[in-house]
C-alpha positions in Angstrom: 10.3 -1.1 34.1 7.2 -0.3 31.9 7.1 -0.1 28.6 6.3 3.9 29.3 8.9 4.1 31.1 11.6 2.7 29.1 10.7 3.7 26.1 8.6 6.6 26.9 11.4 9.7 26.0 14.1 7.7 23.8 11.7 5.7 20.9 11.0 7.8 17.7 9.5 11.4 17.6 5.7 9.1 16.8 6.4 7.0 19.9 7.0 9.7 22.2 4.4 11.4 20.9 1.7 8.8 21.8 2.9 7.8 24.9 3.2 11.8 25.4 -0.5 12.3 23.9 -1.7 9.3 27.0 -0.3 10.9 29.6 -1.3 14.3 29.3 -5.1 12.5 28.8 -4.5 10.7 32.1 -4.8 8.2 30.4 -3.1 4.2 29.7 -1.1 4.6 27.2 -3.3 1.4 25.6 -6.4 2.8 25.8 -6.3 5.9 23.8 -8.0 5.8 21.2 -9.4 1.6 21.2 -13.4 1.8 21.8 -13.3 -1.1 19.4 -10.8 -3.8 18.9 -7.8 -3.0 17.4 -6.3 -5.7 15.2 -2.8 -5.6 16.7 -0.8 -8.9 16.4 -0.3 -10.7 13.4 0.7 -14.0 12.7 1.7 -13.7 8.7 3.1 -10.6 6.8 3.0 -10.3 3.5 5.2 -7.7 1.3 4.4 -7.0 -2.2 6.1 -4.9 -4.7 3.9 -3.7 -6.9 4.3 -3.8 -10.4 1.7 -2.2 -13.0 3.7 -2.8 -16.1 1.4 -5.3 -19.1 -1.5 -6.6 -19.0 -2.7 -8.3 -15.9 -1.1 -11.9 -17.5 1.7 -10.8 -18.0 5.2 -11.9 -16.0 6.1 -8.1 -15.2 8.6 -6.7 -11.9 6.0 -8.2 -9.1 7.4 -9.4 -6.1 5.4 -11.4 -2.8 7.8 -12.4 -0.2 5.9 -13.0 3.4 7.6 -13.7 6.9 5.5 -15.6 9.9 6.8 -16.8 13.9 10.2 -14.0 14.2 12.2 -15.5 11.3 13.6 -14.2 8.1 10.9 -13.4 5.0 11.3 -15.6 2.2 10.3 -15.2 -1.7 6.9 -16.5 -2.8 7.4 -18.7 -6.0 4.3 -17.6 -7.9 1.6 -20.6 -8.6 2.2 -21.1 -12.1 5.5 -21.5 -12.1 7.5 -22.1 -9.1 10.7 -21.6 -11.1 10.2 -18.3 -11.4 10.7 -14.8 -9.5 8.2 -12.3 -11.1 4.6 -12.8 -10.4 1.2 -11.8 -12.7 -1.4 -9.9 -11.1 -3.8 -12.3 -11.6 -1.8 -14.4 -9.9 -1.2 -12.3 -6.7 -5.2 -11.7 -7.1 -5.6 -15.7 -6.6 -2.6 -16.1 -3.8 -3.9 -12.6 -1.9 -7.8 -14.9 -2.4 -6.5 -17.8 -0.4 -4.2 -16.3 1.7 -7.1 -13.2 3.1 -9.7 -16.5 4.0 -11.7 -16.1 6.5 -10.0 -19.4 7.7 -6.6 -18.4 6.9 -3.4 -17.2 9.6 -4.5 -14.0 10.4 -2.4 -11.5 7.6 -1.0 -7.7 7.3 0.0 -7.3 3.5 1.8 -4.1 3.3 2.0 -3.3 -0.9 4.4 -1.5 -2.3 1.4 0.7 -4.2 -0.5 4.0 -3.5 -4.3 2.6 -2.9 -5.8 6.0 -2.5 -6.0 9.3 -4.7 -5.9 13.1 -3.3 -9.4 14.4 -1.7 -11.9 15.0 -3.9 -10.2 13.0 -6.9 -13.0 10.4 -6.9 -15.7 13.6 -8.2 -13.3 15.8 -10.7 -11.2 12.6 -12.4 -13.4 9.5 -11.9 -16.5 11.1 -11.7 -17.6 8.8 -8.8 -18.3 9.9 -5.5 -16.3 7.8 -2.4 -13.4 5.4 -2.8 -14.8 2.3 -3.5 -16.7 4.0 -6.5 -13.5 5.5 -7.4 -12.3 1.2 -7.1 -14.9 0.0 -9.0 -14.4 3.1 -11.7 -11.0 2.0 -12.1 -11.7 -2.0 -12.2 -14.0 -1.3 -14.9 -12.3 1.3 -17.2 -9.2 -1.6 -17.0 -11.2 -4.9 -17.6 -12.5 -3.1 -20.6 -9.3 -1.2 -22.4 -7.0 -4.3 -20.7 -3.9 -2.0 -19.4 -3.1 0.7 -16.8 -1.5 3.4 -19.9 -4.5 2.4 -22.4 -7.2 3.3 -18.6 -5.1 6.7 -18.5 -5.6 7.5 -21.9 -9.3 6.5 -21.3 -9.5 9.6 -18.4 -7.3 11.9 -19.8 -9.8 12.0 -22.5 -12.3 13.4 -20.7 -10.7 16.2 -19.6 -9.1 16.7 -23.1 -10.5 20.2 -23.1 -9.5 21.8 -20.1 -5.9 23.1 -19.5 -4.6 20.3 -18.3 -5.4 15.9 -18.1 -4.9 14.1 -14.7 -1.9 12.1 -15.7 0.3 14.3 -17.4 3.7 12.2 -18.6 6.7 14.3 -19.1 7.5 11.4 -22.0 8.0 12.7 -26.0 5.6 10.0 -27.1 1.5 11.9 -25.8 1.4 14.5 -28.5 0.6 11.1 -30.5 -1.8 10.5 -27.5 -5.4 11.0 -28.9 -6.7 13.5 -25.7 -3.3 15.3 -27.0 -3.6 19.1 -27.0 -0.6 21.9 -27.7 -2.8 24.0 -24.7 -2.1 21.6 -22.1 0.4 21.9 -19.8 1.2 19.8 -16.5 -0.5 21.8 -14.0 -3.4 23.0 -15.5 -5.7 20.1 -14.5 -4.7 21.4 -10.6 -5.2 24.8 -11.0 -8.5 24.4 -12.9 -9.8 22.1 -10.5 -8.3 23.1 -7.5 -7.1 19.0 -7.5 -3.8 18.4 -5.5 -1.2 16.5 -7.2 -0.1 15.1 -4.5 -2.0 13.7 -1.0 -1.6 14.8 2.0 0.4 12.2 3.6 2.7 12.3 0.3 3.9 16.0 1.2 5.4 14.2 4.6 7.6 12.3 2.9 10.5 13.7 0.7 11.1 11.0 -2.0 7.4 10.7 -2.5 5.8 10.6 -6.9 3.0 11.8 -7.0 0.3 8.7 -7.9 -0.9 10.4 -10.7 2.6 10.7 -12.7 3.5 7.9 -15.6 6.7 8.4 -16.5 9.2 8.6 -17.5 11.2 6.0 -14.6 8.6 4.8 -11.9 5.5 4.9 -13.5 3.4 5.4 -10.1 -0.2 5.8 -11.1 -0.4 3.0 -13.6 0.8 0.6 -10.4 -1.8 2.7 -8.1 -4.6 1.7 -11.5 -3.9 -1.5 -11.3 -3.9 -2.3 -8.0 -7.2 -1.0 -7.3 -8.3 -3.1 -10.1 -7.0 -5.9 -8.5 -8.4 -5.5 -5.0 -11.6 -4.7 -6.5 -12.3 -7.9 -7.3 -11.3 -8.5 -3.7 -13.6 -6.6 -2.3 -16.8 -8.0 -4.7 -16.0 -11.1 -3.4 -15.7 -9.8 0.1 -19.0 -8.1 0.2 -21.0 -10.3 -1.6 -20.5 -13.3 0.2 -17.4 -14.6 -0.3 -15.2 -16.5 2.3 -12.8 -13.5 2.8 -12.2 -11.6 5.8 -10.4 -8.2 5.0 -10.0 -4.7 5.8 -8.7 -1.6 4.0 -6.6 0.1 6.1 -8.0 3.7 6.8 -10.8 3.1 3.9 -13.1 1.0 5.8 -14.7 2.1 8.8 -14.6 -1.6 10.4 -11.4 -2.5 9.3 -10.6 -3.1 13.2 -13.1 -6.0 13.1 -11.6 -7.6 10.2 -9.3 -11.1 10.9 -6.6 -9.5 8.0 -5.5 -6.2 7.2 -4.0 -4.3 3.6 -1.8 -1.3 4.2 -0.2 1.0 1.8 4.0 0.4 2.4 7.1 2.9 1.2 9.7 0.4 1.0 11.9 3.9 0.6 11.5 4.6 4.1 11.5 2.0 5.8 15.2 0.1 7.0 17.1 -1.5 5.2 17.1 -5.1 6.4 20.1 -7.0 7.8 21.4 -9.6 5.6 19.8 -8.7 1.9 20.7 -10.2 -0.7 22.4 -7.3 -2.5 22.1 -9.7 -5.9 18.6 -9.7 -5.5 16.4 -7.8 -7.8 15.3 -4.2 -6.3 11.8 -5.8 -6.7 12.7 -8.6 -4.1 14.5 -6.3 -1.9 11.7 -3.8 -1.6 9.0 -6.8 -0.5 11.8 -8.4 1.8 12.5 -4.7 3.9 8.3 -4.5 3.7 7.5 -7.8 5.8 10.9 -7.3 8.0 9.5 -4.1 8.5 6.2 -4.5 9.4 7.3 -8.5 11.2 9.8 -6.6 13.4 7.5 -3.7 15.1 6.1 -4.2 18.3 2.5 -4.5 19.2 3.0 -0.9 20.7 4.5 -0.3 18.3 2.2 -1.4 15.3 -0.7 0.0 17.3 0.4 3.3 17.1 1.1 3.2 13.7 -2.1 1.6 13.1 -4.3 4.1 14.9 -3.2 7.0 12.8 -6.5 8.5 13.0 -6.4 9.0 16.7 -3.5 11.4 16.2 -5.3 13.6 13.7 -8.1 16.1 13.9 -11.6 15.9 12.4 -10.4 17.9 9.1 -7.2 15.6 8.4 -9.5 13.1 9.5 -11.4 13.1 6.9 -8.9 13.4 4.2 -6.8 11.0 5.1 -10.4 8.3 5.0 -10.5 9.6 1.1 -6.9 9.4 0.3 -5.5 6.6 3.2 -2.2 7.4 4.3 1.9 5.3 4.5 1.6 3.2 7.1 5.1 3.7 8.9 4.2 7.3 8.8 3.6 9.2 11.9 1.0 11.5 12.1 2.8 15.6 11.5 2.9 16.7 15.2 1.6 20.0 14.6 -1.5 21.1 13.0 0.4 22.1 9.1 1.2 25.1 8.3 -0.3 25.2 4.9 -3.3 24.2 6.0 -3.4 27.7 8.6 -2.3 29.7 5.7 -4.9 28.4 3.3 -8.1 28.7 5.9 -8.2 32.0 5.1 -8.8 32.2 1.3 
């Protein structure tokens, strides 16, 4: 029986929609969207559970796991200290520099960190245009001040006179920050500027935490800032003629033509990994989930999830190009009800 006949009515909703759309268009399910050669099969799958704590040379709760050849994922030890489990961000940068070389095995890298901000944040929050400009600005700030928290303070200071700041925290120590004003409230920046607190894809994930959230609890804002700063150096080296060949999924138009691909993942929505060692840390288990799940996808499943742009309209496609998407979240089956209502405003 064909793939379509076997899975067309019994798979998950995203898969059923994918094949249904192909049939409705009178096309083969394998040529619905692909005008250019898409990277589908990989030889190596790397899962990274990110941490924005401390500085780049601090050993923090950051784990790296890889899977290949259908075998169970295995932890990768930090190169400068094989006995350690936690990594430094500086070590991850060097690790990826080797993994993403043009002569390395074709690799799909899944990172548990948001890789973009809500549409319009590039200009309204960071004072630049475009995703690459945003990444470069973040990298410059991190280089100047050293940590995610100090970077956030520098960004918030730019907006101190507004009713609120973008990286508003519920921590009690924010009253000691230079940018703090008694008139600030948690929603003031967003109602004043029209920038959303969440990306579109976050509204489809009940567990999602905003990329602006700085605690208490998971410091998602710090994860994004430090991850993008790390990726900036790799992007610069690639574009300056270095021996790197990778694409940033959806943020870069030519990601399909690159050998390696980096995607954003969210372990909380992924299936549990059978046989996982529950004595291990949550950081390790999340990295395992990413690598195991990416490796376990069939070529068809991976293709459908990577080609998310084909499942959405032009308006949402422009939003996704700015904000990114979480690999594994299917495109909405229907146009957002909020967008239909909001259109008349």
